[in-house]
N, C-alpha and C positions, 0 to 999 in steps of 0.2 A: 659166382662172378660171371658177367656176360661172356667174357672171353673164353671161359671153360665151356659155358653152354653152347657157344658157337662152334667148339672144337677147333678154334684158331690158334695158331702159333703166334708168337710176336711178329713174325715176318708177315703172316696173313693179315693181321690187323693192320700193321704198318702200311702195307699195299692198299688195303681197303680204305684207309683214312687218308692216305697220301701224305704220310709223315715217314720219318726214317725208322728203321728197325731198333737203332740205338736209342731213340726217343721213347718208344714204347717200352723197350727193356729196361731202361734207367728209371722210368716213372713206375713201372710194375715192381721193380726190385727195391725201390726206395732210394737208389743211388742219387735220384733227382726228385726233389719234393715239390717243385713248382714247375709251371708251364704257362705259356701265354694263352689267353682265352680263345684264340683261333685255333690252336692245337688241340685244347680240350674239346672245343665244339666238333673238330673233325673226328676225334676219336669216338666221342659220344655218339655222333650220327652214325658212324661205321657199326657200333655195337647196338644201335637202335634203343639207346637210353637217354635220359636227361643228363645234361652236363653235370648237374649237382650230384647224380648218383655215382660219378667218378671218384668223389672225395669222401673220405671218413671223417665226418664232422662230430663224432661223439665226444663229450668232454672228457678231458684226461684229468683223473684226480691227482691232486698234489699235496704235499706236506706243508702245513703253514707254519 
C-alpha cells in the first residue's frame, strides 16, 4: 500500500491531501466505504497513485 511505502500516518496523509484525518482513517478502516471524487483525487495525488488504484475492484464470489 502506498501509505505504508511512504511511511505516513493517517494524519500525514490527511495533511498532504488536504482532507481530515477522520476521513482518511474511516476510509482506510472500512468504516466509510464511499467518498466523493474530489476527495479520492486529493488522496491519490498525495500518494502519487491513480485514483483507481485506491479502490479494490476485484470481483467478489457469491453463492447462487
